[in-house]
N, C-alpha and C positions, 0 to 999 in steps of 0.2 A: 663900792661895788665889787672890786677885786677881792677885798677881804672876805666878803660874803661867799664868793665862789670858792675861795681857798678853804674857808671853814667848812663849807658843804662838802667839798671833795675829801677833806680830812675825815669828816664824820662818816661819809660813805666808805672810805678806805678802812677805818677802824671797825665799822659794822661788818664789812665783808670778811675781814680777818677773824673776827670773833665768830661769825657764823660758820666759816670754813673749819675753824678749830672744833666747834661743837659737832660738825658733821664727821670729823675724823674720830671723835671719841665714841661714836656709835659703832657697834660691831667689834670685831677683833682688831686690836691695835697692831697685831703682827702682820696684817695685810699690807701695811706700809713697807715698801722695799727697803727703807732705811732702818727698820727696827732690827735690833740685834738677833732676835729669834725668828726672823723672816724665813730663813732657809729651813728651819725645823718645821715651821708652819706649812710651808709648801710641800715638804716631804709627807707630812701627815695628810694633807689634802689629796696628794697623789695616791697614797696608800688606800684611802677611803674610796676613791674613784676606781682604783684597780680591784679592790675587794668586792665592789658592787657588780663588777663584771662588764 
């Protein structure tokens, strides 16, 4: 019984990690604050907002 619970938990954990990785791949990866180009992305975003008025 305990082995079933452990296997189910591991399966759910792996599924959650996989689905969250897929969600991160949607859109611009520079949105992630750990991305090397995040600062440049934020500057471009602010410039766009400022130019719109």
